[in-house]
C-alpha positions as CSV (number, residue, x, y, z in Angstrom):
1,K,0.0,0.0,0.0
2,R,2.8,2.4,0.8
3,Y,4.3,2.1,-2.7
4,R,1.0,2.8,-4.5
5,T,1.0,6.5,-3.8
6,V,4.7,6.7,-4.6
7,R,4.1,4.9,-7.9
8,R,1.5,7.3,-9.0
9,G,3.7,10.4,-8.5
10,F,7.0,8.8,-9.5
11,K,9.2,10.6,-12.0
12,S,12.6,9.4,-13.1
13,D,15.7,11.2,-11.9
14,A,16.3,12.5,-15.4
15,V,12.9,14.2,-15.6
16,Q,13.3,15.7,-12.1
17,A,16.8,17.0,-12.9
18,T,15.6,19.0,-16.0
19,G,12.8,20.7,-14.1
20,N,10.8,20.4,-17.3
21,H,7.7,18.3,-16.6
22,R,7.1,17.8,-20.3
23,D,10.4,16.1,-20.8
24,T,9.9,12.4,-20.5
25,G,13.6,11.6,-20.1
26,K,13.9,10.0,-23.5
27,D,16.3,12.7,-24.7
28,R,18.7,11.9,-21.9
29,L,18.6,8.2,-22.8
30,I,20.1,8.9,-26.2
31,S,23.6,10.0,-26.1
32,S,25.5,11.9,-28.7
33,D,28.1,9.1,-29.1
34,D,28.2,6.9,-32.1
35,H,27.6,3.9,-29.9
36,E,24.4,2.0,-30.3
37,V,22.1,2.8,-27.4
38,K,19.4,0.5,-26.2
39,I,16.4,2.5,-25.0
40,D,14.4,0.8,-22.3
41,M,10.9,2.1,-22.5
42,Q,9.9,1.0,-19.0
43,P,7.1,2.9,-17.3
44,F,8.1,5.5,-14.7
45,S,7.6,3.0,-11.9
46,A,10.7,1.0,-13.0
47,G,12.7,2.4,-10.1
48,L,10.2,1.1,-7.6
49,P,10.0,-2.4,-6.2
50,P,7.5,-4.9,-7.8
51,L,3.9,-5.0,-6.5
52,W,4.5,-8.3,-4.8
53,V,7.1,-6.8,-2.5
54,E,4.2,-5.3,-0.4
55,T,2.9,-8.9,0.0
56,L,6.3,-10.0,1.2
57,E,6.4,-7.2,3.7
58,S,3.0,-8.3,5.0
59,I,4.3,-11.8,5.3
60,D,7.3,-10.5,7.3
61,H,5.0,-8.5,9.5
62,D,2.8,-11.6,10.2
63,A,5.9,-13.6,10.9
64,E,6.9,-11.1,13.5
65,K,3.5,-11.2,15.1
66,I,3.6,-15.0,15.2
67,E,7.0,-14.9,17.0
68,Q,5.6,-12.4,19.5
69,Q,2.5,-14.4,20.1
70,I,4.5,-17.7,20.5
71,G,6.4,-15.9,23.2
72,E,3.1,-14.8,24.9
73,L,1.8,-18.3,24.5
74,R,4.8,-19.8,26.2
75,E,4.3,-17.3,29.1
76,Y,0.7,-18.4,29.5
77,H,1.7,-22.0,29.3
78,S,4.2,-21.5,32.1
79,A,1.8,-19.6,34.2
80,R,-0.9,-22.2,33.7
81,Q,1.5,-25.0,34.6
82,R,2.2,-23.3,37.9
83,K,-1.4,-23.4,38.9
84,M,-2.0,-26.4,41.2
85,F,-5.8,-26.2,41.4
86,E,-8.5,-25.6,39.0
87,D,-10.0,-22.1,39.7
88,D,-11.1,-19.0,37.9
89,E,-7.6,-17.9,37.2
90,S,-6.6,-21.2,35.6
91,A,-9.8,-21.0,33.4
92,E,-8.7,-17.5,32.4
93,Y,-5.3,-18.8,31.4
94,D,-6.9,-21.6,29.4
95,A,-9.1,-19.1,27.6
96,M,-6.1,-16.9,26.8
97,I,-4.1,-19.9,25.6
98,Q,-7.0,-20.9,23.2
99,E,-7.3,-17.4,21.9
100,I,-3.6,-16.9,21.2
101,T,-3.5,-20.4,19.6
102,R,-6.4,-19.4,17.3
103,N,-4.7,-16.1,16.4
104,I,-1.4,-17.8,15.5
105,T,-3.3,-20.4,13.4
106,R,-5.0,-17.6,11.5
107,L,-1.7,-15.8,10.9
108,F,-0.2,-19.0,9.6
109,Q,-3.1,-19.5,7.2
110,G,-2.8,-15.8,6.1
111,C,0.9,-16.3,5.4
112,K,0.1,-19.4,3.2
113,T,-2.4,-17.4,1.2
114,K,0.0,-14.4,0.8
115,L,2.8,-16.7,-0.3
116,Q,0.5,-18.0,-3.1
117,Q,-0.3,-14.4,-4.0
118,V,3.4,-13.5,-4.5
119,A,3.5,-15.9,-7.4
120,I,0.7,-14.1,-9.3
121,K,0.6,-10.5,-8.0
122,G,1.8,-8.2,-10.8
123,N,2.0,-11.1,-13.2
124,E,-1.7,-11.7,-14.0
125,N,-1.0,-11.9,-17.8
126,K,1.9,-14.3,-17.2
127,T,4.5,-12.3,-19.0
128,A,7.2,-12.2,-16.3
129,G,10.6,-13.0,-17.5
130,Y,12.9,-15.7,-16.2
131,E,14.7,-13.4,-13.8
132,D,11.5,-12.2,-12.3
133,R,10.2,-15.8,-11.9
134,T,13.5,-16.8,-10.3
135,V,13.5,-14.0,-7.8
136,R,9.9,-14.7,-6.9
137,F,10.6,-18.3,-6.4
138,N,13.6,-17.6,-4.2
139,V,11.8,-15.1,-2.0
140,M,8.8,-17.4,-1.7
141,R,11.1,-20.2,-0.7
142,S,12.9,-18.1,1.9
143,R,9.6,-16.9,3.4
144,A,8.1,-20.4,3.3
145,T,11.2,-21.7,5.2
146,K,10.7,-19.0,7.8
147,V,7.0,-19.8,8.2
148,Q,7.9,-23.5,8.4
149,D,10.4,-22.8,11.1
150,L,7.8,-20.8,13.1
151,T,5.3,-23.6,12.6
152,K,7.8,-26.1,14.0
153,T,8.5,-23.8,17.0
154,F,4.7,-23.4,17.6
155,R,4.0,-27.1,17.5
156,E,6.9,-27.8,19.8
157,A,5.6,-25.3,22.3
158,Q,2.1,-26.9,22.1
159,R,3.5,-30.4,22.4
160,N,5.6,-29.5,25.4
161,Y,2.7,-27.8,27.2
162,L,0.3,-30.7,26.6
163,Q,2.9,-33.2,27.7
164,N,3.7,-31.2,30.9
165,M,0.0,-30.9,31.7
166,K,-0.5,-34.6,31.2
167,E,2.4,-35.4,33.5
168,K,1.0,-32.9,36.1
169,E,-2.4,-34.7,35.9
170,Q,-0.7,-38.1,36.4
171,R,1.3,-36.8,39.4
172,G,-1.9,-35.5,40.9
173,R,-3.6,-38.9,40.5
174,S,-0.7,-40.6,42.2
175,Y,-1.3,-38.5,45.4
176,I,-4.9,-39.5,45.6
177,D,-5.5,-43.1,46.6
178,N,-9.1,-43.8,45.6
179,E,-9.2,-46.9,47.9
180,S,-8.2,-45.0,51.0
181,I,-10.9,-42.3,50.2
182,E,-13.6,-45.0,49.9
183,A,-12.5,-46.6,53.2
184,T,-13.0,-43.3,55.0
185,L,-16.5,-42.6,53.7
186,P,-19.4,-44.4,55.3
187,N,-21.2,-47.0,53.2
188,L,-24.3,-45.2,52.1
189,A,-25.6,-48.2,50.1
190,N,-27.3,-49.7,53.1
């Protein structure tokens, strides 16, 4: 989004240097030498990054949010594991853990969609050259690797939390001997 306004008002350095807004810069591309000059008739936006760069920035922003939320999730996991008894506070932790988990999942899904958009954004007519396709493929691969690493970190945090909670529950059961509790209660069946 931030490049759209810049693209609309962009003028090449050659046009700005002349101060003449009617000059398109073509005169400056042709030199007085006898050498053959190739004139590249790119639109004025040639100096700006491709449209799909905005999508990459959005993916990077989402990845930062995911990292931050994984950190928050770990804090809530730790706080929840310190709670020995089920009470309102532990229910609040559980609700926050679920909410952050949903947010992270949504961000991952958004990253996947945006990665797919990078392949087509600005190339709807499929006329991109080999270099453009190669650059797109490389940046898509690097962002996909980053998202994959974050997914691995997220799953590991979730797995560790669930494993620790299961162990905590098993330890709690070992302290309670159901047979001794039944022996202390009167037989109400009679």
